[in-house]
C-alpha positions as CSV (number, residue, x, y, z in Angstrom):
1,X,46.7,-4.4,-13.6
2,X,45.8,-8.4,-13.8
3,X,46.4,-9.9,-17.1
4,X,42.9,-10.6,-16.9
5,X,42.3,-7.4,-17.8
6,X,44.4,-7.6,-21.4
7,X,42.6,-11.2,-23.0
8,X,41.5,-11.2,-26.5
9,X,44.5,-8.3,-27.2
10,X,45.4,-9.7,-30.8
11,X,49.8,-8.6,-32.4
12,X,47.0,-6.9,-35.3
13,X,46.0,-4.1,-32.3
14,X,49.6,-2.8,-31.9
15,X,50.6,-3.3,-35.2
16,X,53.4,-0.2,-36.3
17,X,52.4,0.1,-39.9
18,X,54.9,2.9,-39.9
19,X,57.8,0.8,-41.2
20,X,60.6,0.1,-44.2
21,X,61.8,-2.7,-46.5
22,X,64.7,-2.1,-48.5
23,X,67.0,-4.9,-50.9
24,X,70.1,-6.0,-49.0
25,X,72.1,-4.1,-51.7
26,X,70.8,-0.8,-50.0
27,X,73.7,1.1,-48.8
28,X,74.4,2.1,-45.8
29,X,73.8,5.6,-46.5
30,X,70.9,5.5,-48.0
31,X,69.3,3.7,-45.2
32,X,70.4,6.3,-42.4
33,X,69.4,8.5,-44.7
34,X,65.6,6.4,-44.8
35,X,65.4,6.0,-41.0
36,X,65.8,9.5,-40.6
37,X,63.3,10.3,-43.0
38,X,60.8,7.2,-41.8
39,X,61.4,8.3,-37.9
40,X,61.7,4.2,-37.3
41,X,64.6,2.3,-35.5
42,X,65.0,-0.7,-38.0
43,X,64.2,-1.5,-41.4
44,X,63.6,-5.1,-42.8
45,X,66.1,-6.8,-45.6
46,X,64.4,-8.5,-48.5
47,X,66.1,-10.0,-51.5
48,X,64.8,-9.3,-55.1
49,X,62.1,-11.6,-54.7
50,X,60.6,-9.4,-51.2
51,X,61.7,-12.4,-49.3
52,X,62.8,-11.5,-45.7
53,X,66.4,-11.7,-45.0
54,X,67.2,-10.3,-41.7
55,X,66.8,-6.9,-39.9
56,X,68.9,-3.8,-39.4
57,X,68.4,-1.9,-36.2
58,X,70.0,2.4,-35.8
59,X,72.4,0.2,-33.1
60,X,73.2,-2.3,-35.9
61,X,73.8,0.3,-38.1
62,X,76.0,2.5,-35.5
63,X,78.3,-0.7,-34.9
64,X,79.0,-1.2,-38.2
65,X,80.1,2.6,-38.7
66,X,81.9,1.8,-35.7
67,X,83.4,-1.4,-37.3
68,X,85.0,1.0,-39.8
69,X,81.8,0.4,-42.3
70,X,81.6,3.6,-44.8
71,X,77.7,5.0,-46.3
72,X,78.9,3.1,-49.7
73,X,78.9,-0.4,-47.8
74,X,76.0,-2.6,-48.3
75,X,73.0,-3.3,-45.5
76,X,73.6,-6.8,-46.0
77,X,76.8,-6.1,-44.1
78,X,75.3,-5.2,-40.8
79,X,72.2,-6.7,-41.0
80,X,71.1,-9.9,-37.9
81,X,69.3,-12.7,-39.4
82,X,68.0,-13.5,-36.1
83,X,64.2,-12.8,-37.7
84,X,61.3,-13.5,-36.7
85,X,58.2,-13.0,-38.3
86,X,54.6,-13.2,-36.5
87,X,50.9,-13.6,-37.6
88,X,48.3,-10.3,-36.9
89,X,46.2,-13.1,-35.7
90,X,48.4,-14.6,-32.9
91,X,47.4,-13.5,-29.2
92,X,49.6,-10.5,-28.0
93,X,50.2,-11.8,-24.6
94,X,51.6,-14.6,-26.2
95,X,53.5,-13.2,-28.5
96,X,55.2,-11.0,-26.4
97,X,56.6,-13.7,-23.9
98,X,57.7,-15.6,-27.1
99,X,60.1,-12.8,-28.0
100,X,61.2,-12.0,-24.5
101,X,62.4,-16.2,-24.4
102,X,64.1,-15.3,-27.7
103,X,65.6,-11.8,-26.8
104,X,64.2,-10.5,-29.3
105,X,62.9,-6.7,-29.5
106,X,61.1,-6.7,-33.0
107,X,59.2,-9.2,-35.8
108,X,57.6,-7.8,-38.9
109,X,53.8,-8.8,-38.8
110,X,53.1,-10.9,-41.6
111,X,49.7,-11.8,-43.3
112,X,49.5,-14.0,-46.6
113,X,53.3,-13.8,-47.3
114,X,52.9,-10.2,-47.4
115,X,54.8,-7.8,-44.4
116,X,51.5,-5.4,-43.5
117,X,53.6,-3.9,-40.5
118,X,56.1,-3.9,-37.5
119,X,55.5,-5.5,-33.9
120,X,58.3,-3.9,-32.0
121,X,58.2,-3.3,-27.9
122,X,56.9,0.5,-28.0
123,X,53.5,-0.5,-30.0
124,X,52.9,-3.4,-27.5
125,X,53.3,-0.8,-25.1
126,X,51.1,1.8,-27.0
127,X,48.4,-1.6,-27.6
128,X,48.4,-2.4,-23.9
129,X,47.7,1.5,-22.9
130,X,45.0,1.8,-25.5
131,X,43.4,-1.2,-24.5
132,X,43.7,-0.2,-20.6
133,X,42.1,3.5,-21.2
134,X,39.7,1.9,-23.4
135,X,39.1,-0.5,-20.2
136,X,39.3,2.0,-17.9
137,X,36.8,4.3,-20.0
138,X,34.4,1.3,-19.8
139,X,34.2,0.7,-16.8
140,X,33.9,4.4,-15.9
141,X,31.1,4.2,-18.0
142,X,29.6,1.7,-16.8
143,X,29.6,2.9,-13.4
144,X,27.5,6.1,-14.1
145,X,25.3,4.5,-16.0
146,X,24.3,2.4,-12.6
147,X,21.2,3.8,-10.4
148,X,23.3,3.0,-7.6
149,X,26.2,5.1,-5.9
150,X,29.8,3.9,-6.0
151,X,32.8,4.9,-3.9
152,X,35.9,3.2,-3.4
153,X,38.0,4.1,-0.5
154,X,41.3,2.4,0.3
155,X,42.4,1.1,4.1
156,X,42.8,4.4,5.5
157,X,39.0,5.7,4.3
158,X,40.0,8.3,1.6
159,X,37.9,8.0,-1.5
160,X,39.8,6.8,-4.8
161,X,36.7,6.7,-7.3
162,X,33.0,7.7,-7.2
163,X,30.4,8.0,-9.8
164,X,28.5,10.5,-10.9
165,X,25.2,8.8,-8.9
166,X,27.0,10.2,-5.9
167,X,27.0,13.3,-6.6
168,X,23.5,13.4,-7.5
169,X,22.7,11.6,-3.9
170,X,24.7,14.2,-2.1
171,X,24.5,17.4,-4.3
172,X,28.1,17.9,-4.7
173,X,29.6,20.1,-6.6
174,X,33.6,19.8,-5.4
175,X,35.9,16.9,-5.5
176,X,35.9,14.0,-3.7
177,X,38.7,12.2,-4.2
178,X,41.3,12.0,-1.7
179,X,38.6,13.2,0.9
180,X,38.0,11.2,3.8
181,X,34.8,9.1,3.0
182,X,33.9,9.9,6.7
183,X,32.9,13.4,5.1
184,X,29.5,11.8,3.3
185,X,28.6,8.9,5.7
186,X,29.3,9.2,9.5
187,X,31.0,6.2,11.3
188,X,28.7,4.4,12.3
189,X,26.7,3.9,9.5
190,X,30.1,3.0,7.5
191,X,31.2,0.8,10.1
192,X,27.9,-1.2,10.3
193,X,27.7,-1.6,5.9
194,X,30.9,-3.3,6.5
195,X,28.9,-6.2,8.0
196,X,25.4,-5.9,7.0
197,X,23.3,-4.1,4.4
198,X,21.6,-1.7,6.2
199,X,19.1,1.5,5.0
200,X,19.3,4.9,6.1
201,X,17.8,7.8,4.6
202,X,19.0,11.5,2.8
203,X,16.5,14.4,2.7
204,X,13.2,12.5,2.6
205,X,15.3,9.6,0.5
206,X,15.8,5.8,1.3
207,X,18.6,3.8,0.6
208,X,20.4,0.7,0.9
209,X,24.0,1.4,2.0
210,X,26.2,-1.9,2.0
211,X,30.3,-1.4,1.7
212,X,32.5,-4.6,0.6
213,X,36.6,-5.4,0.9
214,X,38.5,-6.2,-2.1
215,X,42.4,-6.4,-2.4
216,X,44.3,-5.1,-5.7
217,X,48.3,-5.1,-6.2
218,X,48.8,-6.1,-2.5
219,X,46.2,-2.6,-1.1
220,X,42.9,-3.1,0.9
221,X,39.9,-0.9,-0.8
222,X,36.1,-0.7,-0.3
223,X,33.5,-0.5,-2.6
224,X,31.0,1.2,-1.1
225,X,27.7,1.0,-2.6
226,X,24.4,3.3,-1.9
227,X,21.3,2.1,-3.7
228,X,18.2,4.2,-4.0
229,X,14.9,2.5,-2.6
230,X,12.3,5.3,-2.5
231,X,10.4,4.2,-5.1
232,X,10.8,0.3,-4.2
233,X,9.4,1.2,-0.7
234,X,6.7,3.1,-2.0
235,X,6.0,0.3,-4.8
236,X,6.4,-2.3,-0.9
237,X,4.0,-0.4,0.3
238,X,1.5,0.2,-2.9
239,X,2.1,-3.2,-3.3
240,X,0.9,-3.8,0.5
241,X,-2.1,-1.8,-0.4
242,X,-3.0,-3.7,-3.2
243,X,-2.7,-6.7,-0.7
244,X,-5.2,-5.6,2.0
245,X,-7.7,-4.5,-1.2
246,X,-7.4,-8.2,-2.7
247,X,-7.6,-9.5,1.0
248,X,-10.8,-7.2,1.3
249,X,-12.0,-8.1,-2.1
250,X,-11.5,-12.1,-1.6
251,X,-14.0,-12.1,2.1
252,X,-16.5,-10.2,0.1
253,X,-16.5,-12.5,-2.6
254,X,-16.6,-15.4,-0.2
255,X,-19.5,-13.6,1.6
256,X,-21.1,-13.2,-1.4
257,X,-20.3,-17.3,-2.3
258,X,-21.9,-17.8,1.7
259,X,-24.9,-15.3,0.8
260,X,-25.8,-17.4,-2.2
261,X,-29.3,-18.5,-1.0
262,X,-30.6,-22.0,-1.6
263,X,-33.8,-23.3,-0.4
264,X,-31.8,-25.1,2.2
265,X,-31.0,-22.0,4.0
266,X,-35.1,-20.9,4.2
267,X,-35.1,-22.4,7.5
268,X,-39.0,-23.1,8.6
269,X,-41.0,-24.7,10.6
270,X,-44.5,-23.1,9.0
271,X,-46.4,-26.0,6.6
272,X,-47.4,-23.0,4.4
273,X,-44.0,-22.3,3.8
274,X,-43.0,-25.6,3.2
275,X,-45.4,-26.2,0.5
276,X,-43.9,-22.8,-1.1
277,X,-40.9,-23.8,-0.9
278,X,-41.7,-27.3,-2.7
279,X,-43.6,-25.6,-5.3
280,X,-40.6,-23.8,-5.8
281,X,-37.9,-26.4,-5.8
282,X,-40.6,-28.2,-8.9
283,X,-40.4,-25.1,-10.4
284,X,-37.0,-23.6,-10.4
285,X,-35.8,-26.5,-13.1
286,X,-38.0,-25.2,-15.9
287,X,-37.9,-21.9,-17.7
288,X,-41.8,-20.8,-16.9
289,X,-42.4,-17.2,-15.1
290,X,-42.6,-17.1,-11.9
291,X,-44.7,-14.1,-10.4
292,X,-43.7,-13.8,-6.3
293,X,-46.2,-12.2,-4.5
294,X,-46.1,-11.4,-0.7
295,X,-46.8,-8.6,1.9
296,X,-43.4,-6.2,1.5
297,X,-40.6,-8.1,3.8
298,X,-41.4,-11.4,3.4
299,X,-38.8,-12.7,1.4
300,X,-39.5,-12.4,-2.2
301,X,-35.9,-11.6,-3.2
302,X,-34.4,-14.5,-1.1
303,X,-36.8,-17.0,-3.0
304,X,-35.9,-15.1,-6.3
305,X,-32.2,-16.0,-5.7
306,X,-33.3,-19.3,-4.8
307,X,-34.7,-19.8,-7.3
308,X,-32.4,-18.9,-9.6
309,X,-29.5,-20.9,-7.7
310,X,-31.6,-23.9,-8.1
311,X,-32.0,-23.8,-11.8
312,X,-30.6,-25.0,-14.6
313,X,-29.0,-21.3,-15.9
314,X,-27.7,-20.8,-12.3
315,X,-24.3,-20.2,-14.1
316,X,-25.6,-17.8,-16.6
317,X,-26.2,-14.1,-15.9
318,X,-28.9,-13.0,-13.0
319,X,-29.4,-9.5,-13.5
320,X,-32.0,-8.2,-10.3
321,X,-34.2,-4.7,-11.3
322,X,-36.1,-2.7,-8.8
323,X,-39.0,-1.0,-11.3
324,X,-39.6,1.3,-8.3
325,X,-36.4,2.7,-8.4
326,X,-36.0,3.6,-12.0
327,X,-37.4,7.1,-12.9
328,X,-40.2,6.7,-15.8
329,X,-37.6,8.6,-18.5
330,X,-34.8,6.9,-17.9
331,X,-36.8,3.5,-18.1
332,X,-36.5,2.7,-21.6
333,X,-33.0,3.2,-22.2
334,X,-32.3,1.2,-19.1
335,X,-34.0,-1.7,-19.4
336,X,-33.4,-1.8,-23.0
337,X,-30.1,0.3,-23.7
338,X,-29.6,2.8,-26.5
339,X,-27.3,3.2,-29.7
340,X,-24.5,6.0,-29.8
341,X,-25.8,9.1,-30.5
342,X,-29.5,8.4,-29.7
343,X,-30.3,11.2,-27.1
344,X,-27.9,14.5,-25.4
345,X,-26.1,12.9,-23.3
346,X,-26.1,9.3,-24.1
347,X,-22.5,7.9,-24.4
348,X,-20.6,8.0,-27.7
349,X,-20.3,3.6,-27.8
350,X,-23.9,3.1,-26.9
351,X,-24.9,1.2,-24.1
352,X,-26.4,-2.3,-23.2
353,X,-29.6,-3.1,-21.3
354,X,-30.6,-4.9,-18.5
355,X,-32.6,-7.9,-20.8
356,X,-29.7,-8.0,-22.6
357,X,-27.5,-8.1,-20.5
358,X,-29.3,-11.1,-18.9
359,X,-29.3,-12.6,-22.2
360,X,-28.8,-16.4,-21.4
361,X,-30.2,-15.8,-17.7
362,X,-32.5,-14.6,-15.5
363,X,-33.2,-11.2,-14.9
364,X,-35.7,-10.3,-11.6
365,X,-38.1,-7.6,-11.8
366,X,-38.9,-6.5,-8.9
367,X,-42.2,-4.1,-7.4
368,X,-43.4,-5.1,-11.1
369,X,-46.5,-3.0,-10.2
370,X,-44.5,0.5,-9.8
371,X,-44.3,0.1,-13.4
372,X,-45.5,2.5,-15.7
373,X,-48.1,1.4,-18.5
374,X,-46.5,2.6,-21.0
375,X,-43.0,0.5,-20.2
376,X,-45.6,-2.4,-19.1
377,X,-46.8,-2.6,-23.2
378,X,-43.1,-2.6,-24.2
379,X,-42.5,-5.2,-21.1
380,X,-45.7,-7.1,-22.6
381,X,-43.6,-7.1,-26.4
382,X,-40.5,-8.6,-25.1
383,X,-42.5,-11.5,-22.9
384,X,-44.0,-12.5,-25.9
385,X,-41.3,-12.0,-29.3
386,X,-38.4,-12.3,-27.1
387,X,-37.0,-9.0,-28.6
388,X,-36.9,-5.2,-28.8
389,X,-35.4,-2.4,-30.2
390,X,-33.0,-0.4,-28.3
391,X,-33.5,3.2,-27.7
392,X,-32.3,5.0,-31.5
393,X,-32.0,1.6,-32.6
394,X,-33.2,0.1,-36.1
395,X,-32.2,-3.3,-35.7
396,X,-34.6,-5.9,-33.3
397,X,-32.3,-7.5,-30.4
398,X,-33.2,-11.0,-29.9
399,X,-33.2,-12.2,-26.8
400,X,-33.5,-15.6,-24.3
401,X,-34.3,-14.5,-20.5
402,X,-36.0,-16.1,-17.7
403,X,-38.2,-13.8,-15.7
404,X,-38.8,-13.8,-11.8
405,X,-41.8,-11.0,-11.3
406,X,-42.5,-9.5,-7.3
407,X,-45.3,-7.5,-5.7
408,X,-46.9,-7.0,-2.7
409,X,-49.3,-5.2,-4.6
410,X,-52.5,-6.6,-5.3
411,X,-51.9,-6.8,-9.4
412,X,-55.9,-8.3,-10.2
413,X,-56.9,-5.2,-8.3
414,X,-54.8,-2.8,-10.1
415,X,-55.9,-4.6,-13.2
416,X,-59.6,-3.7,-12.5
417,X,-58.6,-0.4,-11.8
418,X,-56.4,0.0,-14.8
419,X,-53.2,0.8,-13.6
420,X,-51.7,-2.3,-14.8
421,X,-52.0,-4.2,-18.1
422,X,-54.1,-7.6,-18.1
423,X,-52.4,-8.9,-21.2
424,X,-49.3,-8.6,-18.8
425,X,-50.8,-9.9,-15.8
426,X,-51.5,-12.8,-17.7
427,X,-48.5,-13.1,-19.4
428,X,-46.6,-12.8,-15.7
429,X,-49.0,-14.9,-13.4
430,X,-47.7,-18.7,-15.3
431,X,-46.6,-19.8,-12.1
432,X,-48.4,-17.5,-8.9
433,X,-45.9,-18.3,-5.6
434,X,-48.0,-16.1,-2.3
435,X,-45.5,-16.1,0.7
436,X,-46.7,-16.2,3.4
437,X,-46.6,-13.3,5.9
438,X,-44.6,-13.4,9.4
439,X,-47.8,-13.6,11.2
440,X,-49.3,-16.7,9.2
441,X,-45.5,-18.2,10.1
442,X,-45.6,-17.4,13.6
443,X,-44.0,-20.8,14.4
444,X,-40.8,-19.0,12.6
445,X,-41.0,-15.8,15.2
446,X,-38.7,-16.9,17.4
447,X,-35.8,-19.4,15.0
448,X,-35.5,-16.0,13.2
449,X,-34.9,-14.4,16.2
450,X,-32.7,-16.6,16.9
451,X,-30.3,-16.4,13.7
452,X,-30.5,-12.8,13.4
453,X,-29.3,-12.7,17.0
454,X,-26.8,-14.9,16.1
455,X,-26.0,-12.8,12.7
456,X,-25.8,-9.4,14.5
457,X,-23.8,-10.3,17.7
458,X,-21.2,-11.9,15.8
459,X,-21.6,-8.4,13.4
460,X,-21.4,-5.9,16.5
461,X,-18.7,-8.6,18.5
462,X,-21.4,-8.7,21.3
463,X,-21.7,-12.1,23.4
464,X,-25.6,-12.5,24.2
465,X,-25.7,-14.0,27.2
466,X,-29.4,-13.9,28.0
467,X,-32.7,-12.7,26.7
468,X,-35.4,-11.5,29.1
469,X,-38.4,-13.9,28.9
470,X,-40.8,-10.6,28.5
471,X,-39.0,-9.8,25.3
472,X,-39.7,-13.4,23.7
473,X,-43.4,-12.7,24.7
474,X,-43.6,-9.7,23.0
475,X,-41.9,-11.2,20.2
476,X,-43.5,-14.4,19.4
477,X,-47.2,-12.1,19.8
478,X,-46.2,-8.9,18.0
479,X,-47.7,-8.9,14.5
480,X,-44.9,-7.8,12.5
481,X,-46.3,-6.0,9.7
482,X,-43.0,-5.4,8.4
483,X,-42.8,-8.9,8.1
484,X,-38.9,-10.6,8.1
485,X,-37.2,-7.5,7.5
486,X,-38.9,-5.3,10.8
487,X,-37.8,-8.9,13.0
488,X,-34.6,-8.4,11.3
489,X,-34.5,-4.6,12.2
490,X,-35.4,-4.7,15.4
491,X,-32.9,-7.7,16.4
492,X,-30.4,-5.7,15.6
493,X,-31.7,-3.3,17.2
494,X,-31.5,-5.4,20.9
495,X,-28.7,-6.6,19.8
496,X,-26.6,-3.5,19.6
497,X,-28.5,-1.9,23.0
498,X,-27.9,-5.2,25.0
499,X,-26.5,-4.3,28.3
500,X,-23.8,-7.2,29.8
501,X,-25.1,-9.6,27.2
502,X,-28.7,-9.1,27.8
503,X,-31.7,-8.7,26.0
504,X,-33.9,-6.4,27.6
505,X,-37.4,-5.6,27.4
506,X,-36.7,-2.1,27.8
507,X,-34.7,-2.0,24.4
508,X,-37.8,-3.1,22.6
509,X,-39.1,-0.3,19.9
510,X,-42.6,1.2,20.9
511,X,-44.4,-0.4,18.4
512,X,-43.6,-3.7,19.3
513,X,-44.1,-2.9,23.2
514,X,-47.5,-0.6,22.6
515,X,-49.0,-2.9,19.9
516,X,-52.7,-4.2,19.7
517,X,-51.2,-7.7,20.2
518,X,-49.9,-7.0,24.0
519,X,-53.6,-7.9,25.3
520,X,-53.4,-11.2,24.5
521,X,-50.4,-11.9,26.0
522,X,-50.2,-14.3,29.0
523,X,-48.6,-13.2,32.2
524,X,-44.9,-14.5,32.7
525,X,-46.6,-16.5,35.6
526,X,-49.9,-17.6,33.8
527,X,-47.5,-18.7,30.8
528,X,-45.1,-20.5,32.9
529,X,-47.8,-22.3,34.9
530,X,-49.4,-23.4,31.3
531,X,-46.0,-24.6,30.2
532,X,-45.5,-26.7,33.2
533,X,-49.0,-28.5,33.6
534,X,-48.7,-29.3,30.0
535,X,-45.0,-31.4,31.0
536,X,-46.8,-32.8,33.8
537,X,-49.4,-34.4,31.3
538,X,-47.6,-34.7,28.1
539,X,-44.3,-35.9,29.2
540,X,-42.7,-35.4,26.2
541,X,-41.4,-31.9,24.3
542,X,-43.3,-32.9,21.0
543,X,-46.3,-33.5,22.9
544,X,-46.1,-30.4,24.6
545,X,-45.6,-28.2,21.9
546,X,-48.2,-30.0,20.4
547,X,-51.0,-29.2,23.3
548,X,-49.4,-25.0,23.5
549,X,-50.0,-25.0,20.0
550,X,-46.5,-23.4,19.2
551,X,-43.5,-24.6,17.5
552,X,-40.5,-26.7,19.7
553,X,-38.4,-24.0,19.2
554,X,-40.4,-21.7,20.7
555,X,-41.1,-24.2,23.7
556,X,-37.3,-24.7,24.3
557,X,-37.3,-20.8,24.3
558,X,-39.8,-20.3,27.0
559,X,-38.7,-23.3,29.4
560,X,-35.0,-21.8,29.1
561,X,-35.9,-18.9,30.1
562,X,-38.7,-20.0,32.9
563,X,-35.9,-22.0,34.1
564,X,-38.0,-25.2,33.3
565,X,-37.0,-28.4,33.5
566,X,-38.7,-31.6,31.6
């Protein structure tokens, strides 16, 4: 054992407190009797003031008797005056070396001028032995508390030590000491672990195995460690799953950001639509209530998004509500929330309503014409007073909300019929914006179809190489009662059903092909000839498009489809 294991041992740790102190005039017979009774091998001699004078050992006593001294002789006659005292605070290793140099085998331990014990060769050995035992127990406890297995083997591969974790890992019920390590680990695995940390499996558990070499007392030993990484592996797998989820959510968030609609993203060549956009841009900066009217599929929600994004409160909440999707009996609690215990099945904590959630922001009330008359009255009160009561509540909730409403119904006619409140209509109808149908903006059909074609070809990973000319004819002249939503659905269908990257006429829905508008479609050759005549006459595409009463984008498509060069 190296000396470093024995540092910080003090003389006080090895003091033998079973000692004898007698004065110089104690007889040898009395001293001999005292030594036998106390079972010690030495006695310290002092004067009548208890000042230390010397020391007498059993060897000194025996030599005195051999010289002819008798029991009635005094101790000072045999005592050794070569007396060395030590302090209890001194380092034991240093004291031991010092005593060895002097050839002294024992020394009184003196503290503050008073002898408190004896330091002897035996007490020194006992002190070292106890410290070593404590160190071994300490190391043993540490090894057994480790969460990985430890094996120490000699150069012959015989196990010299193993901890409890090894017994647990291998489910051992017998002693491994002096047994070959090969009984636990095969030679190949053990050999590789001397060079690198390796991973192996035991009973569906994953472990890392590593072996390092060390020398002690001119002998070579190997320290082998086995660490259970099953939970670590599971954690890594969970982290990988979480990472994938995070990537997915980040991608989704990015898509949401990209999907945010601004007026710049609304493409149009229609004067009607450009006029609508111009009005919306101006009112977006105000807090005025807006009523968006138009057929289903004309883009009312898209405009609501764009108005919100262009508003001064675009950093505040934006709550979208489909009034036609909320059951009548849940409308009030959904719109205005409820207090705890307001009704059977209510949450114990209560619930915020949609208006309260939208406070300081914008609320979009889609399909406003579907609201029941009772709810219309309550909505009117909110718009007038900017406050409401939760279901079961007694205190008003005050809010400040910008309202954008939308409908595909004729609210004026509903007012006449009595199915929509007149006062609510005029409260909502501050800024009335009518969105033109796709039939009213035919110049946008082909550009929109192109955008949807690009979007879905990317989504479904389909390389669209060409569109049959007849398809363009049908798309251009169809009435589109479902407006942009219907066009979007048709383009998705055409991309999915395309063959070898070709958008074909046969994949158009019957509703498009069999539309009464079909009778108005020019024959391909007739239209091709008409375009060629216009090009010959006007030469410039802008003039040609104006003469044919079609947007330039449609003209470009038709020229490409008919292989016409300018």
